[in-house]
C-alpha positions in Angstrom: -3.2 7.4 16.7 -1.6 9.5 14.0 -3.1 12.6 12.6 -3.5 13.1 8.9 -3.6 16.9 8.7 -1.3 19.8 9.4 -2.7 23.0 10.8 -6.4 23.6 11.3 -8.6 20.6 10.6 -11.0 23.1 9.0 -8.6 24.1 6.3 -10.4 22.7 3.3 -7.7 23.9 0.8 -5.5 21.0 1.9 -5.9 17.5 0.6 -4.6 14.2 2.0 -3.5 11.7 -0.6 -3.5 7.9 -0.5 -1.8 5.6 -3.0 -0.7 1.9 -3.1 0.3 -0.9 -5.4 2.7 1.0 -7.6 4.9 -2.1 -8.0 7.8 0.1 -9.1 10.2 -1.9 -11.2 13.1 -1.2 -13.5 11.2 -3.0 -16.3 8.4 -0.4 -16.1 10.1 3.0 -16.1 7.0 4.8 -17.3 5.3 4.1 -14.0 8.3 5.4 -12.1 8.1 8.6 -14.2 4.4 8.9 -13.5 5.1 8.5 -9.8 7.8 11.3 -10.0 5.3 13.6 -11.9 2.7 12.9 -9.3 5.0 13.9 -6.4 6.2 17.0 -8.2 2.9 18.2 -9.5 0.3 17.3 -6.8 1.8 15.7 -3.7 4.1 18.7 -3.1 1.0 20.8 -2.2 -0.8 18.1 -0.2 -1.5 18.0 3.5 0.1 14.5 3.7 0.8 11.4 1.5 0.1 7.9 2.6 1.5 4.9 0.7 -0.3 1.8 1.7 2.1 -0.9 0.6 3.6 -2.5 -2.5 5.4 0.7 -3.5 8.0 -1.6 -5.0 7.5 -4.8 -7.1 10.0 -6.4 -4.7 12.2 -5.2 -1.9 14.9 -7.5 -0.6 16.6 -5.3 1.9 17.7 -1.7 2.5 21.2 -2.4 1.2 19.8 -2.7 -2.3 20.8 0.6 -3.9 19.5 -0.1 -7.4 16.8 1.9 -9.2 14.0 2.7 -8.6 14.8 2.6 -4.9 17.4 5.4 -5.2 15.0 7.6 -7.2 12.1 6.9 -4.7 14.2 7.7 -1.7 15.5 11.0 -3.1 12.0 12.0 -4.4 10.2 11.3 -1.1 13.0 12.9 0.9 12.6 16.1 -1.1 8.8 15.9 -0.5 9.2 15.4 3.2 11.8 18.2 3.5 9.4 20.5 1.8 7.0 20.0 4.7 4.7 17.3 3.4 4.7 14.3 5.8 5.0 10.9 4.1 3.7 7.7 5.8 4.3 4.2 4.6 2.7 0.8 5.3 4.3 -2.4 4.3 2.8 -4.5 1.5 3.2 -8.1 0.6 6.0 -7.2 -1.9 7.9 -4.6 0.2 7.5 -5.8 3.8 11.3 -5.7 4.2 11.5 -1.9 3.8 13.3 -1.0 7.0 14.5 1.9 9.1 17.5 2.6 7.0 15.5 3.2 3.9 12.8 5.1 5.9 15.5 7.5 7.2 16.9 8.0 3.7 13.5 8.7 2.2 12.2 10.8 5.1 9.2 8.6 5.6 7.4 7.4 8.7 6.7 3.7 9.0 3.2 2.8 10.1 2.0 -0.5 11.7 0.2 -2.9 9.4 -3.1 -1.6 10.9 -3.1 2.1 11.6 -6.0 4.2 12.7 -5.6 7.9 11.8 -7.8 10.9 12.3 -9.0 12.2 9.0 -11.1 15.4 9.4 -11.8 14.4 13.0 -13.0 10.9 12.1 -11.0 7.7 12.8 -10.1 5.8 9.6 -8.3 2.4 9.5 -5.5 2.1 7.0 -4.1 -1.2 5.9 -2.5 -2.8 2.9 -5.4 -5.3 2.6 -3.7 -8.6 2.2 -4.8 -9.8 5.7 -8.4 -9.4 4.5 -7.9 -12.0 1.8 -8.3 -15.0 4.2 -9.7 -17.3 1.6 -6.3 -17.4 -0.1 -4.9 -19.9 2.4 -1.7 -20.6 0.4 -0.8 -16.9 0.5 -1.6 -16.5 4.2 0.7 -19.4 5.0 3.5 -17.8 3.0 2.8 -14.5 4.7 3.0 -16.0 8.1 6.4 -17.6 7.2 8.0 -14.5 5.8 6.8 -12.3 8.6 8.5 -14.4 11.2 11.5 -12.5 12.7 13.7 -15.6 12.5 13.0 -16.0 8.8 13.5 -12.3 8.2 16.9 -12.3 10.0 18.0 -15.4 8.1 16.9 -14.0 4.7 18.6 -10.6 5.2 21.8 -12.3 6.2 22.1 -13.8 2.7 24.1 -12.0 0.0 22.2 -9.5 -2.0 22.4 -11.5 -5.2 20.8 -14.5 -3.5 18.0 -12.4 -2.1 17.3 -10.9 -5.6 17.3 -14.3 -7.1 14.8 -15.5 -4.4 12.5 -12.5 -5.1 12.6 -13.2 -8.9 11.8 -16.9 -8.3 8.9 -16.0 -5.9 7.5 -13.5 -8.4 7.6 -16.1 -11.2 5.9 -18.7 -9.0 3.2 -16.3 -8.0 2.5 -15.4 -11.6 2.3 -19.1 -12.6 0.0 -19.9 -9.7 -2.4 -17.1 -10.5 -2.4 -18.0 -14.2 -3.2 -21.6 -13.3 -6.0 -20.5 -11.0 -7.6 -18.3 -13.7 -7.5 -21.2 -16.2 -9.0 -23.8 -13.8 -11.8 -21.7 -12.3 -12.0 -18.0 -13.0 -14.8 -17.4 -10.6 -12.9 -19.1 -7.8 -9.8 -17.1 -8.6 -11.8 -13.8 -8.3 -13.1 -15.0 -4.9 -9.9 -16.2 -3.5 -7.9 -13.1 -4.5 -10.4 -10.7 -3.2 -11.3 -9.8 0.4 -13.4 -12.1 2.6 -16.7 -10.4 3.6 -16.3 -12.1 7.0 -12.8 -10.7 7.5 -14.0 -7.2 6.5 -16.9 -7.2 9.0 -14.7 -8.5 11.7 -12.1 -5.8 11.1 -14.7 -3.0 11.2 -16.0 -4.4 14.5 -12.5 -4.9 16.0 -11.4 -1.3 15.3 -14.8 0.4 15.7 -14.3 2.6 12.6 -16.7 3.4 9.9 -14.1 3.7 7.1 -11.3 1.4 5.9 -8.8 2.4 3.2 -6.7 -0.4 1.7 -5.1 -1.6 -1.5 -3.7 -5.1 -2.5 -6.6 -6.5 -4.5 -6.2 -4.1 -7.5 -10.0 -3.6 -7.5 -10.5 0.2 -7.1 -13.9 1.0 -5.7 -15.8 2.6 -2.8 -18.0 0.0 -1.1 -20.9 1.0 1.1 -22.0 -1.5 3.7 -23.9 -1.9 6.9 -22.0 -3.3 9.9 -24.1 -3.9 12.9 -26.3 -1.0 12.1 -23.5 1.4 11.2 -23.1 2.9 7.8 -19.6 2.0 6.8 -17.4 2.3 3.7 -14.4 0.3 2.4 -12.3 2.2 -0.1 -10.0 0.2 -2.3 -7.1 1.8 -4.0 -6.1 0.8 -7.5 -2.8 -0.4 -8.9 -0.3 1.5 -11.1 0.1 -1.0 -13.9 -1.6 0.7 -16.8 -2.4 4.0 -15.0 -2.0 5.6 -11.6 -4.6 5.5 -8.9 -5.0 8.1 -6.1 -7.6 8.8 -3.4 -8.0 12.4 -2.5 -9.5 13.3 0.8 -10.4 16.8 1.9 -13.1 18.5 4.0 -15.6 17.9 1.2 -15.2 14.2 1.1 -13.2 11.5 -0.8 -12.5 11.1 -4.5 -10.9 8.0 -6.1 -9.6 8.6 -9.5 -7.0 7.4 -12.1 -3.9 9.2 -13.3 -3.2 8.7 -17.1 0.2 7.7 -18.3 
């Protein structure tokens, strides 16, 4: 179990930060700049920074040295070297982030389900895609791409081929989502959101009262009862039209937006 705080757990002046779904991409340089400003102006004085997946729009291997990967690595390395620990969970877009990039960036890779101690209380961190069990097509794709044999075969291909595959997969995903919206908007919203059954099963499995995740791009703090326990599910927002950050300190948690 990782700990989210440095020093005394009663030091209320320190804040732990959580972000996800930045989808950094050369086509959206304004979001990369916003990320850089966030690191320089707020994260540098934080207790810790947790990135819960989809930091990049696509990541095809640690040998890709194009922007914004180079910028992110140097920015996070400077943050970590300043004494702020940075933790990273894989998302559905950047599950191929590996040890080489982690070493360059000075980040600690977390398992896909990680329980941390936040002010003395266990909290489950996850990207959130495994909660969307109604999206059976995506879950099948996820199972395929997480297979070690598939990963080894994919990474063995030339970088240009991997980049082409990522672009094709991205276009196919966008077309699929657009078709789902046109066919049945209500069904689209259900399929692409978390399954209530999966949420309750996850609370029960890990025995926590708080889950923090991203993926769905539906920022909110949900209160729910799980077997008589008061629980909360905190969903981080995306960074498409603004930033989204969860701040946690001794006084509680605050989910807010960062303007461009």
